[in-house]
N, C-alpha and C positions, 0 to 999 in steps of 0.2 A: 659550127661556128661556136666558140668558147661564153658561157656566161657573161652575162651584162647585171650587173647592182646600179641601182640610180635610189639615190634619195631626194625626197623633196619634203622642207619645212614647214612645219604649220606656220602661223600667225598671231601677232597679237594687234587690234587694231587699239590707237593712242589717241586718237580723234578723230572725228567725222562721223559719226554716227549716224546710220540710216540716211548719208548723204548720195550715196552711191548711185540708187535710181533715180536721185533727185537730181542728177548732174553735175551733182558737186564735188567736193574737195575732200581727202581722207590722207589721213597717216598715220602709217603701220611701221612693225618691223619683223622679219624672219624672225624664228628662235631655233635653238638650237635641238627641240625636240620634232620631229616628223613622222614621217610613213616612210618604209624601205623596201623595195621590189627587188627581188632576184629573179631573172629570168634567161629565156632560151627559145629559138626558131625552133618551132613544127614544122616538120615537111608533110602530116596532114592534113593540115587543114583547121588543127582542131584549135582553140582556145582552150586552156586547161588555168583555170584560178585556186590558188589555195590561200588563209589567211590564217595568220597565227592567231591561236586560242579563239578559232573558229572550228567545228567540226566538217570532216568532209572533203571533198574537192569538187569546184564547177566544171564539168563535161561540154563543151560547146564544139556543134560543127561549125564554124563559121561560113562555108558557104551555101546553108541554110537560112543566113541572115540572121543579124543581131537581131534582140528583140528585149525592153524593159523586164524584169523578172520579181520585179518590186524587195529588193535586196541587196546589200552592199557591192556585190558582183555587178551592179550598172554602172555605177561610176568607172571602174576600169574598161568594161563592155562599151560605154557613152564613148570615151575616146579611141578607145582603137575603132567604132563605126565614124567619129567624125575626123580622126585623121585620113582613113579610107577617104571618106568625101572631097577633103584638103588634096587628094593626089598622092598619099603613102601607099605603100603596097599592102593587101589586104591579107597578109598572110598569118597563118596558125601560130601560136605561140606560145608559152607557159609561164606562170609568173607568180611567185610567192611573197605576201606581202605580209609586214610587220610591222609595226607602232609604237611609239615612244612617246606620243600625244595621248594624255588622259583623254579618254571618252566624257562631251557631254559640259565641255569647258568652255565652250566658244571659240575653240584656239584652232579651227579649219581644218579639223581631218578628212572633209571631204575630198578641200581642194587639194589638201597633201596627198591623198591616192590617185587624185584624178594626171597630178602633174609628174610625181613618179611614173606613172603607167607612160605617160605621153614620151618623158626623157626614155623610159627603158624602150619603148616602141621604137624610137628615132634614131635610137643605137641600133637594136637589131637587123633593123630596116634601116638603111640611112636615108634618112629627107632630111633636105635641108627646107628650114620654117625659121621665122627670125622670133625673138625671145615673146613678142608683144602679140604676134599671129598664132603661135602657141599655146597664150594666155585665153585667147578668144577661141583657139582649139577646145580647151579643156572647160571656159565656160558655156559654149554652147552642147556640149554633153551632160553638163547639170540641167540644163536651161528644156535642152529638146529630148533628150535623151531618158534624163531622171526626173524631169520635170519639175525642177526647183527654178524658180525665178530671180537667181541669184545676180548681181551684180560682178564687176571684175576685177576687186579689190583682192578677195583671198585668192587669185590665180598667180594675179601681179605679183603678189609680197611672197609667195611659196618661188616662184622664177628669178624676181628682181632680187631678192634680198642680196643684203652685201654685210658684211663683218662691219660693227661702230658705225652704222648708217643707219637713219629711219627712210622710208617709201613715200614719197609725197607722188599720189597720185589723182590728175586732174580725168574724174569719170567723162565728164562730155566730151575735152579733147583727145581724151585716150593716150597723157601724157606722160609720161614717169620721170621720175628727176630724184635722186641721191642726195639725200644731206647727212653732214657728218653729226654723229651724236655723241652729247660729253661724254669724255674719257673715264668721268668720275662718278656717271651714274650709271644704273643697273634697272631692270626691270623684274618686280618682285611681282608674280603671277597667283593669286589665292583662290582655289576653286572652292564654291560655296557650299560644296556636298549635296546641292539640290540641282540636278543634271539641267540643263540649257535647253527649253522646251520650246521654240521658237512654233510656235502650231501654224500651220497655212492659214487661219482664219485672222492670226493674231497680227501676221504678218500684212497679209493682205489687207487689211484695215485700214493699218498705219498709212500702207503704202497708198490706195484709195484715197484715205483725207487729207495726203498731202498733194495728188494729183486735183484735187477738190478746190484746195487753196489756190493754186497755181491758174487753174481756170479761172475761178474767177477775178484773179487779180490780172487776169489776160495778157499772162508771160507761159511762154514755153516752160518752163522748171521754176521750181523756186529757187538754185541757183542763182536768179536775173534780180533777186529780191532781194532789198535791205531792212534793217530791222527798222529801222527809220520808214521808211514804205511799209512794212507790214504794220508798226502801231499805229497808223493812220487809216488802214484797209476795216471795210465791213464785213467779216468774215462771223460764219457762226460760229459760237465760241470755243468747241472743241475743238473745227478744223485750223482756228487760230494757233490753238496751243501745240496743235503738231506741228504745225511750220513754223511758229518759234522758234522749235527745238531743231530743225532743218536749217531754218536760216541764222541762227547764233553759233549752229555748228560750223558752217563754212566761216563765219570770222573768225571762230574761235584758232582753226586751222591754218591761214591766212598771218595771224597774230602770233602761230607758235613758230611757225616760219624763222620771222626775227628772230624769236627768242630761240632760237636752235643756232641760229648762226653764229650769236652773241656768246652761246654757251651758257645762257641764262636758265637754270635748270628751276627755281623757285617760279619765275613768271610761266613755263611751261606745266609744270604741276600745280599751279593754278588753275590754268586753264582746264586743264582734267576734271579736278575738283569741280568747276564751273558746269562743263560737261555732263557730270555725274547729275547734280540737281536737276539741271534741265530734262534729263531721264524720269527724273523720279517726278518734278514737277510737269512738266510742259508732253514729253511723250509718252510715260507712264509704261516704261518696258523695263523696271526697275523691278526688285524684289524686298522682300522687308529683312532677306538673309544677305543679300548686295549691298544693301543701305548697310545695316549693320558693320559687314566688313571694312566699307570706304570710310565710316565715321571712324572705325577702330585704327583704322591705317592712319591716315591724316592726324591722329591726335600723337602718333607718334615721334621722337624728334629722332629726324635723318628721312623724314619722308614727304616730301616735295609735294604730293596730291595721288589721286587715285579715285577711280572711275571704273564703272563694268565696263566689260571688252565682247566685241561682238555684239549679236541682235538682245543680246537683254535676254529677261524674262528664266532667270537662272544663269546657271553658269558661274563664270568667274568673274573677278576684277583685276585691274593690272596697278601697279603703286608704283611712280617712280622714287627711285630713293637713291641714298647714296652708296653705291658700290659698298665701300667699307664697312658698313654696315648692314647689309643684305640677311647673313646670317642670322643678328638679334633679331633684324625687324620681322622675318619670318617666322621667328619662334615663338614672339612678344605678340602677334596680330593671331597665331592660329590656336596660341593659347586663349585671350581674351575673350573670342568668336568663341568660344568655345564653353567658356564661363559663361556668357551670357547668352549665348543660342541655344546652346546643347549640340548644335551640329559640330561636326568634324570636317573639320577646312583642311586646303592641304595646300603645300604652298610649292612652288616651285622658280627658282635662281635662274633670269633669263637673260641674255644677252643678244641684242641684235645681231644677228648673225647671217651667215653668206645663204644662198639660193640654193635650187636645183643642183645635184649632181650627177653623173654615173661615171662608170667606170669597168673596163674588163677584167675579166680575173684572168 
């Protein structure tokens, strides 16, 4: 059988920070950077994995069973295991990975590896599965094999991405919609130079505080709470702050849908900046570097708004900018950020892009 090449994009979260595990709604976009995988079948039952920039090759006898190894290869191995559990042929294969995504920027390289593997394997060993079910297989790989309690956003974004469209995900209904993105706007991602470090402790603490708020208020999840209801509720002050971020984020996503449909970049950008303020004040998942970047970005002419993207605690911001100004803005933001903080940021000019692809050589 000929070699197969697969590509899965990273994603940028535009609004809906930490709403996924609260049954909420999110807006994201696939970007043109991602993870590529080239592979072929093996008849000996072995799985052989290699990655550009990482020395050594991982070779595993699949017939002996797949178990986590505590390294990057757990992502493709987890996908192979979960696809087999879903009914796919558990055959041997080799895959060579390369990435154009910056590491530690919160652009979901892990989901891109998972989706690239899934697309590759469903082509090597043909297996009919819907796009949403494929996203769920990849999430199970991360939840059950790798051991990270992520939601469905990253995998859905990598699979469902469409050029010049934003992805809307209702995490409770597991419903995906594609919303046209204004043709005159671009996405400028600026890495703070401080790696995204969403530790298990911080993530789980925020998660538990959200669940505590929902429990006290007697609702299944914070998705079921309005800002007015939250304002009237009696909650521990810190728990109330955490809940305020989630409730506000859900409301901002619904407002943003209207702005997008009207082509209103100013309104959408304003919601992004409000989202970042809430991350700073309520959820406390920002950093001084991210705050500095957002402050610099929103002062620039041609920038409609900016916020941290991904889990927070380092990584990158995303700014909504006039496409005609994107190069000037990238240079100005990175330059001013270096002058004010001493950190070397890096800008990536992004467009809302297509989702995962696969092709035979």
